[in-house]
N, C-alpha and C positions, 0 to 999 in steps of 0.2 A: 408813229411811234413819238413824233411833236407833241401828239398831244397827251401821251403816257408820261411826259415829262414835267408836268406842272405837279406840285404837292409832294414833291421828292426829296429827303433830306440829303443834302448835299454835302456832308460831311464826308471826308475820304475815308476809302472804306479799307480794311486792310488786305492783305493777299489772303485768299482762300489757302485754308491748310489742309482739306480734306477734300475727299471727290464729291461730286454735283450729287446730292442725293433727294429727291421729291418724294419719299414713297409715303411719308407722310404727312406732307403739305399739300395745302389747297395749290391747284395748277392751271393755268391758261396760258393760249399761244396768241401772241399780239402781232397785227403784220405794222411794219416800219409807217405806217401812216397813223398807227392808233388803234385800227378796228380791231375788236376781238373775235378771233376765228375759232376760239374752242375754248370752252368754260365747263371743268370737272365737278364732279359731286361735292367734293371736299370744297370746294370756293362755293357752292351753294351754301355749304353748314356753315362756311367761316362767316359768310357776308351777308345771307340771307336773299340776293339777288340768282332769277332763277336763269336757266340759263337760255330759254327763248328769248328774256327779256334781255340777254347780254350780247350774244351773239349777234355779229354786224355792226356792234354800234359801237362808239369810240369808247375808249376805257378813260378819256380824262374825266369823264362825269363820274367817276367811283370817288376818284381823288377829292381830299377834305384839306389841304394844303393849298397854298401859293405855289405859281409857277416859277419855276428857275430855269429859264431857255438854256442859259450857256451849261449847268452844271447837266442837264438832261442830255445834250449833244455830246459833252465828253463822256458821260457812261455810253452813249449810243456807237462810238468811235471806240472806245475800249472793247465794247461786245462783238463790235466789227474786228477786231483786233484779235479776235479768239481769246480775249481771258475771263471772259464775265465778269460780273459786279455782285455784290451783297451788302445790304444797307437797313436803313430802317424809312417807311413810308407810311403816310396817314391817310384813311381811306374812309368811306363813310359808309356804314352799313344801311341795310333795307330800310330799318326803323330808325335809321337818322341820326344814331350814334356814332361818335368818332371811334375807330379800331386801328391801333398801331399795329403794323404787321412789320416781320424780318422778311426781306425781299429779296431774292437773287434772281439774277436774269441772266440768264445762257449766253453763249457767243451766238452769233449771229448766223442763219441757215436758209436754206431756201426750200419754198414749196412752189412748185412750179414756178411762174417768174417772179412771184412775191419773196422780199425779204420779212422771215418772221425773226422773233426771241420768244423763248419760253420762259415764263415767269411762276415761280412757285415763293409760297409765302405762308408762313403761320403767325400766329397773334404773338406779340411780345410780352416776355413774361416781366414781372416787376422785378428789378435786380436791389438786393438789400445793400445797404452804404453802411460798413463799420465805423465808427465814430473810433477816434484815437484813443478816448478814456474805457470804451468797451474794450477794444484790444488789448489795452496796456492791462485792465482789469483781468482778463482771461488770461493771459500770458503770466501774471503775477500771482493769481490765486489758481490756478491750473491744479488738480489732485495730480497731475503727471509734471515731475520734475524735469525743466528744462533749462540748458545751460548753452551760451555759445562760447565757443575755444576758437581763438587765432590759429594762424598756420603752425606756431611753436607750442600750440596746446596749452594756452595759457587761459583762465576765465576772462572774458570780455563782460560776460552778462551771465545772471542765473536768476529765476525765480525763488518765492519765498518757499515752495515745496521742496526744492532741491535743499537750499540751505537747510532746511528741517531735518530730512532725510540724513545729511550727515552730520550734523549737527555743531558744523564749524562756521562762523558768522561770514555775511558777505563780504565785508571788510577786510576780512583775511584773506578770501579767495580769490578776489579780483586781481589780476596779473600774477597767478601762482598758478603751477601743474598740479594735476591731481594726485602725483606721487610726491611730489613735496608736502601734501596737507592729511595724506590717509594712507601711509605705505602700505598696511595692511589689509586693505580692500581692492587685491587684486589690479592693484594700480598698474602695473607694467602689462597685465593683460589688455588692460582696457584702452591704455593710449596707445598700446600696438593697433588695435582694431581702430584707432581714429587714424593713426598713422598710414593704413590700409586704404583706409575712405578717402583722404587726401591725396593719395597716389594714383588710385584707381576710378576715382569718383563715382565708386558702387556703393550703395547706402549697407549697412549692417543693420539688421533687424531683431530684435527678441533674443537678444544673448542675455541668458541667466547667469547669475553666481550668487553665491552666498558671503554673507562677511558681516562685519560688527560696524554699530554707528558709534558717535561720540552721544546722539542726545539717547540711544538706549542701550550701554555698554552691556548689561546683562543678558541679553537677547540675541539670538542670530538671525538676522533678518537674510531673505530672498527678494533681490530686485532681478527686473528685466530692463534691458539698454538698449538703444537703439541709436546709430548716429548716420546724421544725414551731411552731404555737402553742402555748402552753401557757394553759390554761385553769382557771379556778378553778369552785367550784360555782354560782358566781352567773353561769358564761358569761362571763366577764371577761377576756380577754388579758391575762396578767401577766407574759409573758415568750415567749422563742423558745428553744426546743430546737436546738441546730445539732449536725450531724454533718458529719464528714467521715472519707472514703476516698482511701488513696492509691492512685491506678489507672496508675501510670506506665507498668508493664509492659504493659498493655491499650491503654493510647494509644499507645505507642513502637511496638507489631506493626503499630496500625492507622495511624499516621505510617508506617511503612515500606512497609505496602498501598500506601497512596495515592501516596506518592513514587514506588513502583516503579509505579504506573497511569499516574500523570501522565508519566514518562520513556518510557513504551510511545506517548504521544502528540506527547513534546514530540523524540524521537532517532530519527533515521533516515527524516525526511521527505523524504527526496531520495535518490537513486542517486547520490551521491558521497561518496567515501571521507574528502575532509579537511572537506566542510560535515557530513556525519556526526559526526566529533572533533571538531569544533567545539561542534555541540549539545551532546556531552555536558558538555564543560567548562562551557556557556554554564547548563545545568540543575541543575548541581551548586554553582553559587555564584550568591548565597547560602545557599541551601536547607541544604547538608551540610558545604560548604568554604570556606573563604575562598580559597583559592589551588589552581588547578586545572590541570595538563598533562597532555596527551595525547599521547605519542611512540608512532608507529608504524614497523615495519622497511619499510627502503627497498624492499623487495619486493612490500610492500602497495600503494606509491605507484606502482610502476612497472606499466607496461604490457604487461612483455616476459612472463619467462617466472615460474613461481612463486618459484623463490631456494633457496638450500639454506635460510636461516632460517624458512623458513615451516612445516617439520617437524622431526621430533627427528634429521632425517639433517646436522642442521647441524654445522660445525665443532667439533670437542671444545673447543680451546682460545682460539678465537677471541671476541673480544667484539662484540655486534650493532651494526649500523650502523643507526642510527634517525634519522628528522627529526621535527621538532616537527608535530604537526597540528593540535592544539589547545591554547589556552592562555586561561584566565579569572581575574580576580582581583577582590574587591571593592577593590583601588585601581585608579586608571586608569590606562590603559597597562601595566597589570601588571609594574612595577618588580621584584619579588620573582626574577622568569626571569631566567637568565644567556642565553638564546636565544630567538629568535624564531620564528615560523612559518614552516618550510620550511627552517629551519636544520638542520644536522646537530647529532646530540646523543648523548651514550654513558652517559647517566644510570642508574644502579642503586642504589640505597640500599645502603650498606656493612651489613653484608660480604658482601653477596649477589652472585653472579657473574651469568653468561649462564645458568646451571640456572634462575634466577628465570623467565626469558621462556619458557623450552620446557615444561616441568615444575612449575614452584615454586608454593607457595601463597600468598594475600596474606600482605602483611607490615605488622605492626602498630606503631608505636612512640608511644607514647603521651606520653613525654619524647623531646623532641629534642633533642639537645645539638651543638650547632655545636662546640665545643671539642674535641671527639672526634678524635684523631691522623686518622682514617679520612677523614672529611669533608676536614681540613684537607690530608691528602695527597692527595688523588685532585682536590679542587677548590677551592681558597682561595678564589676569587672566589665559589661558590656558598655555601660556609661563612661568607664575610662578609654574603653577601646573608641566610641566615637569621637571622644575629644583628641585621643591622640592622632588618629588619622583624618580628621577634619570632617567625618560625614554630616554633610548638613541641609540634606532634604531626602525625604523617603517617601516612598510609596508601597503600601502592602495590599496585595489583592488577595481575597481568598480563592482557593480553587476549587472550585464546583461544575458538576458534570452530571447530567440526566439526573437531578435533583438528589445528588449524594456528594457529600462534604468529601474533600479530599486532602485539603491541606491550605498552606498559604505561601505565597512568593510576595519577597520583600526585595524593591529596588533601592539602593542609597547612591548617593552624588558624591563623591569629595574633592577629586582631580579636575572634574569639570563644576565650573563655577555657576552657572545655569542654573537657579533650583526648579524643581519638577514644579508645572503649571497645570491647570485643570485640563489642558488637552494633551499633555501626557498621562493621564488616568484612562482616558480614552484607549490609549495605545497600551498601555499595561492591561487593562482590562482584555484586549483582542487578543494581547500574546498569551495570557495565562488562561483565556478560554480555549486557545485553540492547544496549548499544551494539556489542559484538564481533559478534553477530550481523549489525545492521545494518550493522557495516562490511566484514564479508565478502561479505554480499549485493550492496555498492556495489562493491567489489574484484575479484569476479567478473562482475558487470553490467561493468564499466569495460574490464574486458578481451576480454568478450566483443564487447561495442560496438566497440571499437578495431579489433578483429579483423574485424569484418563490416564498419565502415566503410574498413578498408585494401582488404580484397579487395573490396570496391565501387568504390573509385576506381580498384583496377588494371586493373578491368574495363571503366570508362567510356573511351571515347576521349581521349588527352590532347592531342590538336591536332584541328583541325579545318580542312579546305580545301576549297572548292567550286571550285576551280581556275577557269577562266576563265568558267563558267558560273553561277558564284554566287557571293557574298559571304555568311559566314555567321557568325554570332557565338551563342553557347548560356551557358546560365546553369542551374547545378544545383545544389537547396540540399537538403542531407539532413534527413529529420525530426528532430525535438529527440530528446534522450537517452533519453528515458522512451516514447520508440515505438516506436525500434528504426528501423535503416535498411531502407530499403524496396527495391522491385525496378524501380525506373524507371531508363529508358536511353534514350539516342539515338544517334544515328550520321550522318555524310556520307559515302557511300558512291561515290568515283568510276566511271565505268561507260564502255564503249565508246561511241564517236561523238560526243563530250563530254560525255555527257551525266551526270547525277548521281542518286545514288539519296540519299531522305532517310527516314530511319526514327526513329520515336518508340514508345516500349513501358515497359508497366508490368505487373509480375507483383504478384500477389495477395498481403499478407501483409507481414511483416516479419522482419529477423534475416537470419543467414547463410545461410538456406537460400533465402530472398528473393534475396540478392544472387548467390550460386549458381547458380541458375535464370536471373537476369537474363544473368550472362555466355555461359550456354549459347545462350540465346535470341538475344543477339547475335552470337555468330558463326556460329549456323545462319544469322541474316539475311545474314551478310556473305559465307558459302556461299552462298548461294542467288542472291543479287544477282550474284554473279560469273558464276553459269549463267545470266545476262542472264532471267532469269524475268520476266516481268510482275508487275505487283502483285497481282492476284486470286489467278495459281498460287503466288506464293512464300508468300502469307497459307494456301492451302491445306495447302503442305507443313508449314510453320511449327505448323499444328492439327494434323496428323499427330505432330508432334514432340513437342507439350505433351500428347497422349494419349499417348506411350509414357512420356515423364516422369512420369503420374500413374500408368501403371502397377508403373512401378518405384516410386514410392513406396509405392503400396499394397499391392505384393508381389505381385499377381494376374498372371494369363495374361492375354496379350489377349483370350482368349474371352469373359473376364469385367469388358469393359470397364464395360459400362453400370453395374455396381455399385462400381466403383472410383474411389476419390478422384482428383482431377486436380490440377495444377500452373494453375490459373486465369492468364491474364495478356491484356491488350488490346494491339492494336499497330496503327498508320497505318505504310502504305508507300507515298513516293511517289516518281516518277521525271521528273525534267524536263530537257527537250531544247533547247538555248540555238539551235539551228539552226531547228525548228519554232516555237518558242518554246512549247511545249505540255506540258502537265503530266498524267500519267496516276499515278492514286492507287486506293487501297483500304484499307479500312480494318474491324479485326474488333474491334467494341464499342468503340472510341476516341472521344473527342471530338474533332468535324470540325477541321480548320484552319480559320484566319483567314486571308483575303487582301485586304491594302490595296494599293489601285490606286497608280499613279503620284500621282494628284491629292488621296488622303487618305481616300479612301473606303473603308472595311471592310465586308466580308461574309463569310458564311460557306457556302462552296459544299455544294450537296446531295450529299451522298456516301451511297450506303448504308450502314446503320452495321454491318452483319454481325454474327453472332455472337461473344462472345468467344473466344478461342482455348482450348480443350481441352474442347469440347463435343461436336466432331464431327461429321458427317452432315449439314451444312450448308455453303452455296455461298457465296461471295464474290464481289460484284460491284466491277469498277472504273469508273471514273469520267476522262474525258478533257476537259481545255480546257486555251482558250489564255490566258496569260500574258503583259500587256504587260511591256515592258521597264522594269526599275526597280521592278516589284511587290513587295511584300513578303507573305511564303508564312511565316505562325506555325504550328509543331507545340508541343503542350504537353502535358501530363501533367493529369488531373484534379485533383492538389493543388494548381494555380494558381488554379485558378476556384472551387474549394468555398467559400472564404472560411468566415469566422466564422456564417455564415447558412446555409449548404451548400446554397444555391439556385446553382443549374450555370448555369440561363439567367442572371441576374443576372453570375454571374462572367465569362462568354462576353462579355455587354455591357463589363462593365468592362475587357477586356482590347484588344477592339477601339477604345475609345474612347482608352486609354492607346496602342496602337501605331497610331494614325491619326496621332500626330506627325509632320509632315513635317521633314526638314533636320535630323535628328539623328544622331548619329553611330552605326552599329550594335551596338556594343559597351553604350555607354550606353545607349541604348533596351532592349536587353535587361536590363540591368543594372537601370535604372530600373522596367522594367515588373515585374519581381517584386518590388522594393522598394514599388511602392507598393499592387501588389494585396496581398503579404502581409510587411504590415509586421514581423511578430514568428514567434518560433517556431511551428511546426505541426507537426501530428500526422504529416503525411504529408510523403512525397519532395515536391519539385517540378523539371521539368524543363520548360527552354522554349530550343527550337532555330527563331532567327530565320533565313531566308535572303531575300537580296534578288536579283532575277533579273536576267541579262545576256544579250543575245543575241547569237550570232556573228555577225561581219560578213559581208555576200555576200561582198565580195572574198576570204575566208576558204574559200569552200566552191568546188567545183568539181565537176560531173557530166558523164556521159556514156553515152546510150543503147549498149549493145552488140548488134549482131545476134547473130542465133545460127550465125556463119558463121567458122570457124576463120581466113581470110583477114583478117577485123578484128581479129584480136590484136594485129598488127604495128601498126595504126593508130591503135587505142587504147592501145597502148603508149607509141607515141611521144607524145602527148597529153599523157598522164600527166607524162612525164618534161619536157617542158615548162613545164606546168604548174609543177611542184617549181622548176624553174629561175630562172621569173620571181616566183616565192615567193624566192627567193633561198639556196634550198636545197640547192646543187649538190653536197653531200659525200652527199646523202641520192638524188642523182638516179638511181645506177646499182643500189642495192638496191630503189627505187620502183619502176624497170623489170622487175625480176627478181618481185617480189610481183606485181605487176600483171599480168604476163604468165603465171605461176602462177594466179593465183585466177580471170581471166578463161577461160583455156583451160580449166580444171576445171568453171567454170559452162557452157560450152558443150557439153563433152563430156557430162557426168552430170546437169546441170540443165536446167528448161524456162524459155521465156522469159516474160514479157520480162525481160532480163537489164540491170542499170546498174550501173556505177561511177561512186563517189562519194570525192573525195579532200577530208580536212578539216584544217587548219591550227591546229590549237590550241595547247594543252601540247606536245601530239606530236603527231605526222603519222598520220593516220590514213588506211588504205584500207579502202573497203569494196566488197565486191560482193554484188548483192541479186538474186536470181530466185526464179521462183515455185515451186520446189520444194522440199518438207518433208524429202527426205532429207538427214540429217546427214553431212558429211564425215567421214571416219576416216582419221586420222596412221597411217602404216603404215611399217615399216622393211623397205625392197625389198634384196633379194637382188643380187648382183654381177651375176649372170645376167639380170636384168629390166632389161627395157627401160625401162618407166616407171614410174610408182610412189611417184615422190621428189618430187612438186609440194608438199604440205603440210609434207613433212619440211624441205624446203629454207625456206619461208616461215616457218616455227617456228624456225630457226637465224637467220634474217635479222632476225626482226621482235623488239621486246621483248617482245611478249605477240600470243598470235591466238585468236581462238573463233569462236562460234557464235550468234546468237540468231533468235529464230523473230517473224515477223510475222503478223498475220493473211493476209497474201496470198503468205506462203514465207518466206524466210530471209535471212539477212545473214552471210556470212563477213567477219572483218574483220582486219586485221593493224594494228599500232601498232609506230610507230620513234620511239625518244628523239630529240629537236631535240639540237643541239650547244650 
């Protein structure tokens, strides 16, 4: 160890403040007599001396400095005391150059009988010494504002940058507090933070605030501040170091992003054009402007065609016709505006014309001069409002979306003294762009929804009549606008024999497709009903039609029907006969009807549900039951009974309770039932069809059994003529005689007994001949040489209409005549 003392810098070593760590250093183990016992690879790399050439030899030969035995002995004693030592030492590299090392010597330890020391070293890095002039220049010219405050929070020192930030000269700041100089700059808050740092010694970093500066009084600035305690050698806090950084650009960008995000949640919450325009105006005031107007082109607000002004194909020299759609101001009542919501406007900032709407860029007017001749000449009243309310800065942004011109949005400032800047145009453009997409979506949706509603209403019956058999009333309420129109429909169809067909249905889905499908199904039901089909057969044919519609929608062949999509629908069809007071009905996946007896008791007949239309391969069952006169029959769609709880059983119970009200006019009862069950907007269409039954009096019905004998024709013909005369229908006696003669003669010749003739006097005079044959009569045009074959042709000429309907026992051929 004595030999290792040579060349060691004997300057006092500071107390080590961290644990001994030689993980990255060159290391060696040296015995107390100075002999090297161990030499690491890192030591080889650092000094170039190989381990075989160094181990076992004195370490003193590596030193490059002069020896200092006294200091070396002190270091050894210190290490023996268990404290270790660190300092600098100069050694000689294997190539002869001098290397300055930072050396650490561990506390002594024993290896066997030898006292040893562990040495670790790394090359000393050169340290940069800062000249006072350099330090002064750094503090003075730093882009970060800096100041030193005493314990009373008075300025002791500040650099040029901070002086510029506040706009208050250095001479006026020194010895004074922040709150005395800049009372509007959140001085109380900042001084509160500095007192906290003085009390706790814990720094406060990156506290942001927004304020004004005397250096730039017309623009709001954002600053980031940090406060650090100044501590002397006795760990006493003697003051505050105050650092300020202007982060206005970062704050502006963040504010822009925040406003845009907020706009996305505040604008376009409904599919309504006017509501969306007003949301844009309300959002921008007072966040961005003091006065905002949104003017939209008339075609945007119209439900008709697109209009010439929506695209570049507009008139070359015409001014666009716009209407005020949105209006908002910091002043109550928007007194700055010349026009009100809904009024026509032609506002375009001068000197810009119609090109601004179609292809123009946003217009920035930092200084708005109402004395400009163009303002006064174009609209003196507008210039006067600008002057009266102090509108001093303006941005006008064309509203366009999807290559479609929509209108113009104008932002103005009056109370806010800061004029608009180019950065504000970016924000205005983004706000208007987002609103424009929402307006265009609302425009497109409104037009499509209007078209769908128009189509739907045109396909529904405009007037319903149940003849003498039924008193009918209906109520239809489309779904709320956001849900789109549905495919609910209902109908009342007059049938032969004073009977009436009732139908209600619901097509799955919403929109124009559902409305069109509903129209096709309604037409099909009318056609099938006119063919005198019973309810179960009618639904079976309707099911085949829905399957074909599904094949057309999916674009597949009928052979692929099992995999094709289908237009699903439900339907209920009923036929009421006022003579027999019986009602036959069948349903395809539709809710059952409600029947209210004359005494007010309500029930739901048990009718097999049947599958919804469009599934195919399943049969439908019809049910027939008797209805007392003045019974109430209610047919409806599921939108009426679903309710908010979506419980159909409870909805049906509520419907029965509402319809059980007696003594109420049918139209009023229908409207009241819908209002009570569904008081507000609903996501599905609602259809309710009410029918109060009537019975055809017995004195208006006459019937005769007809023998299968041609000789009986004259007697039956005479009896029918007398009955018509007794009813006071003398003008129909001759035609009735001919019709009865031809129909009865055909039944005797070609049909099977029993044969029966029935006359019905209702809204029309009906002649019916029934037989047991299922063979359908055929109308033919006889040649001039034929002796027969003119019977049905003659009936068709004399009657208003005629036809055939089948019964379980055969068929009925009927003919109707119009009453005078």
